[in-house]
C-alpha positions in Angstrom: 79.9 116.3 120.3 81.9 118.0 117.1 83.9 116.8 114.6 87.8 116.8 116.2 86.0 114.9 119.2 84.8 112.2 116.5 88.5 112.1 114.8 90.0 111.9 117.8 87.7 109.0 119.3 88.6 106.5 116.0 92.4 107.9 116.4 92.2 106.4 119.2 90.4 102.9 118.3 92.4 102.7 115.1 96.0 103.3 117.9 94.4 100.7 119.4 94.1 98.5 116.7 97.9 98.5 115.9 98.5 97.7 119.4 96.5 94.5 119.6 93.9 96.3 121.4 90.5 95.1 119.4 88.4 95.0 122.4 88.9 98.6 123.6 88.9 100.1 119.9 85.3 97.7 119.3 84.1 100.2 122.8 86.3 103.8 120.9 84.1 102.8 117.2 80.8 102.0 118.9 80.9 105.8 120.8 82.7 106.6 117.1 79.7 105.5 115.4 77.2 107.0 117.1 78.6 110.1 116.6 78.4 109.7 113.2 78.8 106.6 111.1 82.4 107.2 108.5 82.9 104.5 106.2 86.4 103.8 108.1 84.5 103.8 111.3 82.3 100.9 110.1 85.2 98.8 108.3 87.2 99.2 111.7 83.6 97.8 113.5 83.1 95.6 111.5 86.8 93.8 112.1 86.2 94.5 116.2 82.9 92.7 116.4 84.1 89.9 113.1 87.1 89.8 116.0 85.4 90.1 119.6 81.9 88.6 118.6 82.4 86.6 116.7 80.1 88.5 113.4 82.8 87.2 110.7 79.9 87.1 108.0 78.6 90.4 108.8 81.7 92.1 108.9 83.1 90.4 105.8 80.0 92.3 104.1 80.5 95.4 105.6 84.1 95.5 104.2 83.2 94.3 100.6 80.0 96.6 100.4 81.9 99.4 101.6 85.1 98.7 99.4 82.3 98.9 96.4 80.7 102.4 97.4 84.3 103.4 98.0 87.4 101.4 97.4 90.6 104.0 97.8 89.9 103.1 101.4 92.8 101.7 102.2 91.0 100.9 106.1 88.8 98.3 104.0 91.4 96.2 102.7 93.2 96.2 105.7 89.9 95.1 107.6 89.1 92.9 105.0 92.2 90.8 105.2 92.1 90.1 108.7 88.5 89.4 109.0 89.8 86.7 106.2 92.7 85.5 109.0 89.6 84.8 110.7 87.6 82.9 108.6 90.3 81.0 107.4 91.0 82.2 103.6 94.8 83.2 103.9 95.6 83.8 100.8 92.6 86.3 99.8 93.7 87.8 102.6 97.1 88.2 100.9 95.6 89.5 97.8 94.1 92.0 100.0 96.9 93.4 102.1 98.2 93.4 98.5 95.2 95.5 97.1 96.1 98.1 100.2 99.2 98.3 99.4 98.6 99.5 95.9 96.6 102.1 97.1 99.1 103.2 100.2 102.1 101.5 102.0 100.5 101.6 104.8 103.1 100.3 107.9 99.8 98.1 109.9 99.0 96.8 106.5 102.7 95.8 106.1 102.7 94.5 109.9 100.0 92.1 108.5 101.4 90.7 105.3 104.7 90.4 107.6 103.8 88.5 110.3 102.1 85.7 107.3 105.4 85.2 106.0 104.4 86.2 102.5 106.8 83.9 100.4 108.0 86.1 96.9 106.1 85.0 93.6 107.6 82.1 91.6 110.8 82.5 88.8 108.5 81.7 86.2 104.8 81.7 86.5 103.6 79.8 84.7 105.1 77.0 85.8 104.2 75.5 89.8 105.4 76.4 92.3 107.1 73.1 92.9 108.0 72.5 89.7 112.1 71.8 89.5 113.2 74.6 86.8 111.6 77.7 89.5 113.0 75.6 92.3 116.2 75.7 91.0 116.4 79.2 88.7 115.5 80.6 92.2 117.9 78.7 94.2 120.9 80.3 91.6 119.4 83.9 91.5 119.2 84.0 95.6 122.6 83.2 95.6 123.7 85.6 93.1 121.5 88.5 94.8 123.0 87.9 98.3 126.2 88.0 97.1 129.1 90.7 97.2 131.2 92.0 94.7 134.6 91.7 96.2 136.5 93.3 93.2 138.5 96.3 94.5 138.4 99.6 92.6 141.9 100.3 91.1 143.5 97.0 89.5 146.8 98.3 89.8 146.0 97.5 93.4 146.2 93.5 93.1 149.7 93.6 91.2 
């Protein structure tokens, strides 16, 4: 098989993951890994195997090692975040997704973060989110940010 076939298999697998079909993606990535095992294929395959075959610890360690060797590949952070969600570690998953977003705002990472419903950072970082100062300053600032000023451009029109 040629490099173009490898590329099309990888792209089809990524699209399958994006459409919520991890079983189909698993088959595509396994086939692609037989041709050549690139870091992106390894990362996506680790997530698919964690999701479909329950090999969560193996997937976690694979993605962590891939991040150490190839820290600029955002698919490693996306897949690590997904695996962390499978483990039930929501906070670490959000951190992984945000690190991936710093590299490049990929649509799948954006979708994962929006599905999680990530809250905005609290107003005063040194205080806890439930602190009344944080709570009320956040409410007040939220009111002003959402309000549009209905001032007219020409003060002569007021008369």
